C-alpha positions in Angstrom: -100.5 -68.6 -101.0 -103.7 -68.0 -99.0 -105.3 -64.7 -99.9 -107.5 -63.2 -97.3 -108.7 -59.9 -98.6 -105.8 -57.5 -98.4 -103.7 -59.9 -96.4 -101.8 -62.9 -97.6 -100.2 -65.9 -95.9 -97.2 -66.9 -98.1 -96.7 -70.6 -97.4 -93.6 -70.8 -99.5 -91.9 -69.3 -96.5 -93.0 -72.3 -94.4 -93.2 -73.0 -91.7 -95.3 -70.0 -90.7 -95.5 -69.5 -86.9 -98.9 -69.2 -85.2 -98.7 -67.6 -81.8 -101.2 -68.8 -79.2 -103.3 -66.4 -77.0 -105.5 -68.1 -74.6 -108.3 -66.1 -73.1 -109.0 -68.8 -70.5 -108.5 -69.4 -66.8 -108.0 -73.1 -67.3 -105.7 -73.9 -70.3 -103.0 -76.4 -69.5 -100.0 -74.1 -69.9 -100.9 -70.3 -69.7 -104.4 -70.4 -68.3 -105.2 -67.2 -66.5 -102.2 -65.2 -67.7 -103.9 -63.3 -70.5 -107.7 -63.5 -69.8 -107.8 -59.8 -69.3 -108.1 -57.8 -72.6 -105.4 -55.4 -71.9 -103.0 -58.2 -70.9 -104.0 -60.2 -74.0 -103.3 -57.2 -76.4 -99.9 -56.8 -74.7 -99.2 -60.5 -75.3 -100.3 -60.2 -78.9 -98.0 -57.2 -79.5 -95.1 -59.2 -78.0 -95.8 -62.3 -80.1 -95.9 -60.2 -83.3 -92.6 -58.5 -82.3 -91.1 -61.9 -81.8 -92.0 -62.9 -85.3 -95.6 -64.5 -85.3 -97.2 -64.7 -88.7 -100.7 -65.5 -87.3 -102.2 -64.9 -83.9 -104.7 -67.5 -82.7 -107.1 -66.3 -80.0 -109.1 -68.8 -78.1 -111.7 -68.5 -75.3 -112.4 -72.2 -74.5 -109.9 -74.6 -73.1 -109.7 -77.8 -75.1 -107.2 -79.6 -72.7 -108.1 -83.2 -72.0 -111.0 -83.5 -69.6 -112.3 -80.0 -70.1 -116.0 -79.5 -70.0 -116.5 -76.6 -72.3 -118.3 -73.3 -71.8 -121.4 -71.6 -73.2 -121.2 -69.6 -76.5 -122.1 -66.5 -74.5 -119.1 -66.9 -72.2 -116.8 -67.6 -75.1 -118.0 -64.6 -77.0 -117.4 -62.4 -74.0 -113.8 -63.6 -73.7 -112.6 -63.4 -77.3 -114.7 -60.8 -79.2 -113.3 -57.6 -77.5 -109.7 -58.8 -78.0 -110.2 -59.9 -81.6 -111.9 -56.6 -82.5 -109.1 -54.6 -80.8 -106.3 -56.7 -82.3 -107.7 -56.6 -85.8 -107.9 -52.8 -85.6 -104.4 -52.4 -84.1 -102.2 -55.0 -85.8 -101.7 -56.0 -89.5 -101.1 -59.6 -88.6 -103.7 -62.3 -89.5 -106.0 -63.1 -86.6 -107.4 -66.5 -86.1 -110.1 -67.6 -83.8 -109.8 -70.9 -82.0 -113.4 -72.1 -81.7 -115.8 -74.9 -82.6 -118.9 -72.8 -82.4 -120.7 -71.3 -85.4 -121.9 -68.3 -83.6 -118.4 -67.5 -82.2 -116.9 -68.0 -85.6 -119.4 -65.7 -87.2 -118.9 -62.9 -84.7 -115.1 -63.2 -84.7 -115.0 -63.1 -88.5 -117.3 -60.0 -88.5 -114.9 -58.3 -86.0 -111.8 -58.9 -88.1 -110.6 -62.4 -87.7 -109.6 -64.0 -91.1 -109.2 -67.6 -90.0 -111.1 -70.1 -87.9 -109.1 -72.9 -86.1 -111.6 -75.6 -85.5 -110.2 -78.4 -83.4 -113.2 -80.6 -84.1 -112.8 -80.6 -87.9 -116.3 -79.4 -88.2 -117.6 -82.5 -86.3 -119.1 -80.5 -83.4 -120.9 -77.8 -85.4 -120.6 -78.2 -89.2 -122.3 -74.8 -89.6 -118.9 -73.3 -88.9 -118.0 -74.0 -92.5 -120.9 -71.8 -93.8 -119.6 -68.9 -91.7 -116.1 -69.3 -93.1 -117.4 -69.6 -96.6 -119.6 -66.4 -96.3 -116.5 -64.4 -95.3 -114.0 -66.0 -97.7 -111.9 -66.9 -94.6 -109.5 -69.7 -94.0 -110.0 -72.6 -91.9 -107.9 -75.1 -90.0 -109.5 -78.6 -89.8 -108.1 -80.7 -86.9 -108.7 -84.3 -86.2 -110.0 -85.3 -82.8 -111.5 -88.5 -81.6 -114.2 -86.9 -79.5 -114.9 -83.9 -77.3 -112.2 -82.8 -74.9 -114.1 -84.3 -71.9 -113.5 -87.8 -73.0 -111.2 -87.8 -76.0 -108.4 -89.4 -74.1 -110.6 -92.4 -73.4 -111.0 -92.9 -77.2 -107.6 -93.6 -78.5 -108.3 -96.9 -80.3 -107.8 -96.8 -84.0 -107.8 -99.5 -86.7 -104.9 -97.8 -88.4 -103.8 -94.5 -86.9 -102.5 -92.6 -89.9 -105.2 -94.0 -92.3 -108.0 -93.3 -89.9 -106.9 -89.7 -89.2 -106.4 -89.1 -93.0 -109.9 -90.4 -93.8 -111.4 -88.2 -91.1 -109.5 -85.1 -92.3 -110.6 -85.6 -95.9 -114.2 -86.0 -94.7 -113.8 -82.7 -92.9 -112.4 -81.1 -96.1 -115.4 -82.3 -98.1 -117.8 -80.9 -95.5 -116.0 -77.5 -95.8 -116.0 -77.6 -99.6 -119.6 -78.6 -99.7 -120.4 -75.5 -97.6 -118.5 -73.3 -100.1 -115.1 -73.0 -98.5 -112.4 -72.6 -101.1 -110.1 -75.5 -101.2 -107.1 -73.2 -101.3 -108.3 -71.7 -98.0 -108.2 -75.1 -96.1 -105.5 -76.2 -93.8 -105.4 -79.6 -92.1 -104.0 -80.6 -88.7 -103.6 -84.3 -87.5 -104.4 -83.2 -84.0 -101.5 -83.9 -81.6 -103.0 -84.6 -78.2 -106.6 -84.8 -79.3 -107.5 -88.4 -78.5 -104.0 -89.8 -79.0 -101.6 -91.6 -76.7 -97.9 -90.5 -76.4 -96.8 -93.2 -78.8 -99.6 -92.2 -81.3 -98.5 -88.6 -81.1 -94.8 -89.6 -81.9 -96.1 -91.8 -84.8 -98.0 -88.9 -86.3 -94.8 -86.7 -86.2 -92.7 -89.5 -87.6 -95.1 -89.8 -90.5 -96.0 -86.2 -91.1 -95.1 -86.5 -94.8 -98.2 -88.6 -95.4 -100.3 -85.7 -94.3 -98.2 -83.2 -96.2 -98.8 -85.2 -99.3 -102.6 -84.9 -99.2 -102.6 -81.6 -101.1 -103.3 -79.2 -98.3 -101.1 -77.1 -96.0 -100.5 -78.9 -92.7 -100.6 -77.2 -89.3 -99.1 -78.9 -86.2 -99.7 -77.9 -82.6 -97.4 -79.9 -80.3 -96.3 -77.0 -78.1 -95.6 -77.9 -74.5 -98.1 -80.8 -74.7 -98.2 -83.7 -72.3 -96.5 -86.2 -74.6 -93.4 -84.1 -74.5 -93.7 -84.1 -70.7 -93.9 -87.9 -70.7 -90.7 -88.2 -73.0 -88.8 -85.8 -70.8 -90.2 -86.8 -67.4 -91.4 -83.2 -67.0 -94.9 -83.1 -65.4 -94.9 -79.2 -65.6 -95.6 -77.6 -68.9 -93.2 -74.9 -68.0 -90.4 -77.5 -68.4 -91.2 -78.5 -72.0 -89.7 -75.7 -74.1 -86.8 -77.6 -75.6 -88.9 -80.6 -76.5 -91.4 -78.3 -78.1 -88.8 -76.6 -80.2 -87.4 -80.0 -81.2 -90.9 -81.1 -82.4 -91.1 -77.9 -84.5 -87.7 -78.5 -86.2 -88.6 -82.1 -87.0 -91.9 -81.0 -88.4 -90.2 -78.3 -90.5 -87.9 -80.8 -92.1 -90.8 -83.0 -92.9 -92.7 -80.2 -94.8 -95.1 -78.7 -92.3 -96.7 -75.3 -93.3 -97.7 -73.9 -90.0 -96.6 -74.5 -86.4 -98.8 -73.4 -83.6 -96.7 -72.5 -80.5 -96.7 -70.7 -77.2 -93.0 -69.7 -77.5 -92.8 -67.7 -80.7 -89.3 -66.1 -80.2 -87.5 -69.3 -79.5 -89.4 -71.0 -82.3 -88.5 -68.3 -84.9 -84.9 -68.4 -83.8 -84.7 -72.2 -84.2 -86.4 -72.0 -87.7 -83.9 -69.4 -88.9 -80.9 -71.3 -87.6 -82.0 -74.5 -89.4 -82.8 -72.6 -92.6 -79.4 -71.0 -92.6 -77.6 -74.3 -92.0 -79.6 -75.9 -94.9 -79.4 -72.7 -96.9 -83.2 -72.6 -97.3 -84.6 -69.3 -98.4 
């Protein structure tokens, strides 16, 4: 159980479903669809109706090759939506950012979680902002910044290297005062990994689940699924995405980060019914 003020995330009901809202013009799948605050709020309402347990709002694309944006631009994209969403909906709001100033303002405006794809390696000060608010944090592994991360896919031992990096991120967070029970880890599908490496991570998810922290996985519509299916368009990767969720669920994942909440929730319910899991 992660307690965030008056709100709680019951991880015994895993996997929880985190719905993605990209306030960006250039994200790999839905870039430009929801970069207007009114459209974004409509999207959030729809995701919550479909069964999302968490809403993850991001203002900077982290697709491979992306260059990043200024803190000012990112703030302008996400803060109006986070503030409105936190006031209108009872669902936990997360901000997808690696910047301390964005994390601080988002948490002030009602976000209760920070999703840091750098695992605090870009701006370790993010941990202090999380600590000050008693918020939760997702620490993700990446090999480098998005602009060149796919050029840095050499590992001595993939799972061990990612594990060591994640545990270092955890220690950075704890040293800044973040409660261990508020820390979630993510092995970082697509962040500095080849298709085969992404598949190996999913095959060996139990190794991450045994580290003592809830594990989040974000494989939704990513390019490795396209390579498997021969589907260059992200729009054609729904079934592969749902399959990755189900495999992850059976391996003990705690949170899945997805674009397609309704289909994901339906798949999870079906599998739980078959296995008679409450």
